[in-house]
N, C-alpha and C positions, 0 to 999 in steps of 0.2 A: 096424274102421272106426267102432265106437262111440266110441272115445277120440280118434279123428281129428276126428269131429264135435264132440266136447267141446272139443278144442283150437281149432277154428275159431271156435266161438262165444265163447270166452273172451278172445280177443286180437285187437285191431285191427291189431296189428303184424305178424301172421303172414304177410301178404302179401310181406314182404321177407325171409322165412326162406330161400328158395332162394338169394338173393344172398349172404346171410350164409354159408351153408354152403359156398359156392364160394370164399370168401376164405380163402386158406392161413393167414393169421395170426390167424384167428378161432377160438376155442374155445367150443364149445357144451357146456354142463353142465346136467343136469336133476336136480332133487331130487324124490323121491317120498315120500309118507307115507300111512297109512291114514287113513280118515275119522275114526277114533277118535283119532288124534294128528296133527292137521293142521299142526303147525309143528315147526321145528327150534330147539333151544336158542339163546338169544341169544348172539351172539359166535362161534358155531360156524361156522368157515369150511372145515370139512372135508367133502368130498363123502360123503354118507351114502345108503345104499340100504336098502330095507325087508329085513328079516332073512329074511322068507319068499319074497323075490322072486329072480329069476334073470335073466340076459341073455335078450332075446327071441330066438326062433328063426325059422325061415323063414316061420312063419304070420304074422309081423309085418312082412313085407316091404312090405306095402301102407302100414303106417304110416310107414316111412321114405320111400317114394316120394311120399306125400302132402305131405310138408314139404320135398321137394327133395333128400332124401338117398338113399343106396343101402345095401344090406346090408354093403358093404365098410367103411362108416363105423363099424361096431360097434367096431372096435379103436381108433378116434379118439375116439369119443364115449362117455360113460359112461351108458348106459341100464340101468334095472333096473325090475322089477316093473310092466311095461306093462299087463299083463292084469288086475291085481288092485288097482291104486291109481289110482282116478279123480281124486283130489284131489292135485294136485301144482302146483309153481311152476317157472318157467323163467326163466333170465336168460342174457344173452349179452354178452360183452365182448371187445374186441381184447386179446390177451395175457392173457386169464383174468379171472375176477371173484372178489373176496374180499368176503364179507359174509354177512349172515343173510337168507335168503329164506324166506318162509312165506305161508300163506294162499292167496289166489286168484292165478292166474297173471299175471305181468307179464313183459314182455320189453323190454329196452333195448339199445342198441347204442353203444359208445363208438367214436367216429370221430375219427381224427386223421391228419395228414400227407397223403401221397398217396393213402390209402385212400378218403377221402371225395371227393377230386377225381375219382376214377374213376366215381362213381356220380351226381354232381350237376354241373350246369352252372356253378354259381357258388360263391363262397365260403360254406361252410356252418358253423353252429355245432358245436363239438365237444361232444357230449352223452353223458351216462351216466345210466342209470336208477338211482335210489335207492330203497331199500325200507326198511320198518320193520315191527315186529310189535307187537301189543298196543296200548298207549297212547302209543307213540312217534310221530314225525312220520309224516305220510301219504306215500304214493308221490310221488316228485318226480324232477325231472331236474336234474343239475348240468351246466351249460353251461361248458365249458372254453375257454381261449384256442386257437383253431385255428392250425394251421401253414398260412399263406397263401402261402408261397414255399419253394423248396428250401432256402434258406439261413437261414430264420427260426428262431431259438431263443427269442426273447421279443418282445413287442409292446406298444404303448401304446393305451389307450382314448382316442380323440379326443373322442367324445361319444355318448351314448345317444339313439337316436331313439324308444325306448320307455321307459316309467317303471313303477315298481312298481304292480301292479294292472291294467295294460293287458292286453288280450287280443292274443295273437300267432296268426298262421297260417302254414303252410308258405310259404316264399318271401318273407315280409316281412323287411324290414331291421331288425335289432335294434340295432346300434350300428356306429360307424366306428372301424376298428382301423388304427393306424399301424404298418405292417410295416417290415421293413428296406428295402423298395423304395418303397412309396407308401402312401397311405391307402386302405383297401379296405373296402366295405361287407360286413358279416357278416349272413347271412340265417339265419332260423329254419328249423328242419327239421320240427317238429310243432306242432300247435295246442295252446293252453293259456293260462296266464296267468303274467305275471311276478310271481313271489312275493318275490324278494329280489335286489337288485343288490349284489354283493359288492364290485366295483371300479367306482367311479363315474367321471365325466367327468375326463379329465386323469390317470388313473392311469398310472404309468410302470413299464417293465421287468417285465411280467408274463410269466412263463415259459409256454412252450407246454404246454398241458394243465392249467394252473392254473384253478381254478373262478373264474368271473367273475360268474355269475348262477345263479338257481334258478327253475325253472318248475314249475308243477303243473297237473293236469288239471281240478280243481274249484275254482271261484272261492271257495268257503267255506274252502279250505285256505290261502288266502293269509296270513291273520292268524297262522297257526301258525309262520310262518317269520320273524317280525319280529325275533327275536334269534337267528337261525340263523347259525352260523359253520361253514365246511367243515371236516371232520375232517383232522387232520394226516396221517394216513396216506394219504389220497387225494391230498393236496397232494404229500407226498413221493414218491408213486408217479408222479404226473405230472412232477415235476421230474426223476425218475430216468429216465423214458422219454425226455424231451426231451434230457437231457444225454447219453444213450447214443447219440443220433444225431449229436452234434457230434463234429468231428474230434479225435482224441486229442492232436493237436499243440497245441491251445489250452491244454492243462494244462501244457505244457512251457514256454510263454512267459509264464506268469502272473507269475513271480518272477525276472526276468532278473538282478536285482542280487545274488542269493544263489548264482548258478551258480558263482562262483569259489571258494566255500568247499568244500573236499573232504569236510568232515565232514557235509555236508547229508544224504548218503545214509544215515547212521546214525540209525535211528529213536529210539534212546535219547537222542541228544543234540538232537533236534529242539526240545523244549520250552526249551532254554537259548538258542535262537537269538535271541530277542527281547532278551536282556540283554547279548548280546555286543557289543562295541565294535569296529568295523572300523578298522584303521589300517595304513598301510604299514609295512614293517619298520624303515626309517630313522626314521620318526616315533616308533615304540615305543622305539627305541634312545635317541632324544633325550630322550623323556619319562622313561625310567628314569634317564638320567644326571642330569637336572635335578630328580627327584623330583616330577614333574607327574602328577597323576591324569588319565587319559584321559577320565574321565567328565565332567570339567569343561571340555572343549574341544569345540566344535562343528566338525565336519568340513566342509570345503568341496570335497573330492574327489568322484570318481564315486559316486553313491548314498550321499553323506554320510560317505565315508571320510576319515579324519584323515591329512593329509599333512604333509610337512616344513614347508611355508609356515604351517600352523596352529600348529605348535609355536613357530616363530620369532615369529609374531605374539603369541602368548600370553606368551613371554618378555619381548618388547619392552613390552607393556602392563603386565606385572608390575613392570618396572623404574621405570615412570612412575607407579605406584600406581593405574593405571586398571583398571577391571573387565575381564573376559575379552572379547576382541574378538568381534564378530558376523561373519557371512559377509562375504567380500570383495565379493560381489555387492551386499550391502546397503550397504557403505561407499561404493559409487560414487554414491548418491543423497544429496541434501542433507539430507533429513529422516531417513535412516537406515532407511526402510522402502521396500519395493517397491511401485510403483503398478501393478496389473494387474487384469484381469477374467477369471474362470474361465468359460468358455463350455461348457455341458453337450453331450455327444455326442449327435447325432441317430441314429436307428436306421440310416439309410442310410449315414452316415459311419462308424459302428462296423463295419458289415458290409463296406463298402468297404475299409477299413483292413485288416481280417482277411484278405480275399480277396487283396488286392494283396500283403500280406506272405507268404501262403502261396504266391503265384505266384513271387515273387522267390526264395523259399527252396527251392522244389521243381522249378521249371521252369528248365532250362538255356537262358537267353536268349543270342542273338547277333543282330547288327544289320547290315542292309544298306541303303545309302543311294545314291540316284540323283538327278540333276538332270534335270528334264523341261522341255522347251520348251512354253510354253503360249500362244504367240501365236495358233495356228489355234484352239485351245480357246476363247480370249476372243472370237474373231471369230464362231465358231459360236454361242456363248452370246448375243451381241448380236443375231444374226439370229433365234434362237429366242425370245428375250424380246420382240422386236417382234411376233412372231406371237401370243405369249401375251397381251400387253397389248391387241392388237386383239380377241382372242377372250374376254378377261375372265379368263384363267387365271392361276395363280401364277407369279411370276418364277422362273426357274431359276437357281440359285447355282452357283458353281464346285464347292462341296462336293457338290451333287447329281451333277455330271458325274464327280467323283471316285468317288463311290459306284457309279455305273453302270460305270465303268471297272474298279473293283476287282471288282465282281461278275462281269463277263465274263472278267476275268483268272483268277478262281477256277474259272469253268467250263472255261477252256482249260487250266489246271494244276490239276486236282482234288486232287492230293496236299496242296495247301495248305488245302483245304477239309475238314480232318480234326481229330481230337482224340485224345489218347493215353489208353490204358487199359493197365493192367499185363499184361493177356493179349492184347490186340490193339490195332490202330490203326483207329478208326472213321472211314470216309470218308463224308461226307454227300452225298446227292444233290440236296438243296435248297440254295440259295445265300441265306442269311439274314444280312444285314449289320446289326450293331449300330452305332449312331451315338452317340458320346459327347456329352452335353449337360450343361454346367455350370449349376446353379441355386443359389439361396440355401440350399437344404437339402442340397446335396451334388452328387455326380456320378451322373447317370442314363445308362443306355445302351439307349434303346428300339430295337426291331428292325424293319427293312424287310424283310419276308418275300418270297422269289422275286424279289429285286432285279434278277437277270439277265434276267427275263422282263417286267419292267415298263419302260414308257416314262419319259422324263425328266420329263414333266408329272406323271405319277403319282407318282414318287419325290419330287418337290418338294413336292406336296400332303401326302404322308404324313410327311415329315420336319418340315414346319412344324406339322402337327397334333400329332404326337407330342412335339415339343419344347415346344409350349404346354402339353400335359397334364402334362409333366415339371415346368415351372415352377409349375404349379398343384398339384403333388404329388397328382395324380389318376390316375397310370398304373395299369393292371391288370396282373396276372401275365402275361397273354397279350401285353401290349404290350412286354415286355423279356425274355421267356424264349424259348429256342430259337434264339439266334444262333449262327452257325458262324464268323463273322470280324468284326472290329471296326475302324472307321475313327474316328480321333481328329484333328481339325483345329483346331490353334492358330494357323495362319498367317493365315487371313482375318480372324477376329474380334480376334486379339490381336497380329498382326505377328511372331510367332515364326518365325525363319528355319529352324531345324531342331532336332528333339528326338527322343528315344527313349522310346517308350511301354512300359508294363508290359502284358504279355499278360493278357487276361481269361480265366481258366480256366473251362471245360475246353478252350477254343479254343486253337489252336496258333499263331496269328499276329494281329498288329494293325498297322495302317498309320498312321504318324504324318506329318501333312501339314503343311508349313511354308508360309510366305508366298512369293509371287512377287516377284522383283526384276528390275529392268532391268540387263542386262549388255552390255558391248561385246564383239562376237565378230568373227572375220575375215570378210571379204567374199569375193566371188567372184574378184576380181583382186588383184594385188599392191598392197600399201599401201592397201587398201581395207577398210573396217571398217563394220559396222552394229550395230544395237541389237536385242536380243531379250530376252523375259521368261522367266525360268526359276523353276521351283518344285522345292524339295527335298522328297523324300519318304523315309522310313526305315521299312523292314519289320523289326519285331521277330519273331523265329522261335523256336519251340521246337525245339531240335536233335534231340530225341527223334523227332519227326515229320518235320520239314522239314530235309533236308540242304541244305548251302550252295548246291550246284548247282541244286537245286529252287527255293530261294528266289530265286536269281538269275534263273531262268527265268520265275518269276512276275513279277518286277519288269520284265523285258524285255517280257512281254506287257502289263503295266499301262502302261509308258511308250509302247508302240506305240498303245495306245487314246488316251492323252492327247495325243500329238503328231499323231496322225491321227484326230481325233474323228469324222470322217465314217464311220469303219469301225463306230463304236458304233450307227449307225443302220441298218446293214445286217441 
């Protein structure tokens, strides 16, 4: 118990040790040394134990229990010389820690991804404790770019709310990070001082885990980090960790233009790839017959490939004594140059593109379309809006009624409220509807949770509130995560009659809503006709989860709610 008391007096951070030990992906390592040799050589990243020490026995069980561990952790944790070495240091990091630890005890936690989300209510800074020995830099923390959404691999710094030299406390906002979904405030985890900001306002494409700032505990240590730059090893490790969480298929689609070359798989020939000239067989034959060097011709085919037309244009220009012709696309302009503007990708657009590509490549889509009569729906909407206006509530839109009908249909046909997993099909008990919202920054899909249990007035309020937040680029992760089904409406705002939407993975269905149009339909008697309004809706289904008959059953239930809207109020 003597050394337990010593441990408690040395570290302010020990109170979080039990939580750390309960994290499966956390590795806790302790270094021990005699008082006569209180440090480990610089650069030594190998776990060392005192030569005279040994693994603690049963008499040290109180030591483990005092820090939240159990004797069974002996096989997982490297303990040595507990009873004879009072001077020791401790560090802790997710995935292990490499570095030189010496002197008095310090403890830091590297937090990233879903791990930090389990212990904190808001977006937290990804921090790792830094150490030094002798005359090197004092103890400090490297704050890394956090993972603020499940699909985030990199982010941008919108602006810093703290500057170098400022005091920070737990819960204070350090900066605003532009993620793949929205702009999120990143909070500080510990008190200290901002010693160095590595990536300032407007920094782009910072990988998850990459160091963005340094904090210290003592104000006098700030000046020592004026010229500080993060080590390459830590940056590389952070990039490696973030890249390991990305789907392996992204590596496959990086260079689609080279997939047609069968020699690409040969590593010995890879360096020659840059000098190779791509041309069709006919173009090569024509070039050989006319003694034309392929290097002097600019290809206009796919991915710059030289085709027959390029050889013919070269021969024609040579006969006229003119220089080698430029691309055909450039010949179409008067000045001979293209007039265009390159628009950089936003984070949300890049992630949306990758997820939709993954959806079309891996999900077997099929589509079911029905026409629904919306005359009764429009009459009910008029009556409800009269009540809303009198009470000062939000007006109810057709899309609000569609969301409610879709949610009730999912409750009636729960097989469509599911997602695919390689081992099982997960059927959700909550009906959370994502609503597609188009903004200047890209497509957002905020979620209406428990839509089947909410009234139309509540749904209308939430949709308008979340749509406004999406347009302001201020959605939080909880505003768009956890959806089980998606509704996309291009009919009301854009007048699209009918379309097929791409499924938002991991969901198994999305409803595409078209516009309503007046049609002539048969009346009750002979040669009698009447007018009615019909709206086309198309259900995109994942055939692994939703069979054709199940999708048709869901559309039948949805159509019943739309054509008899009073049943939604029961």
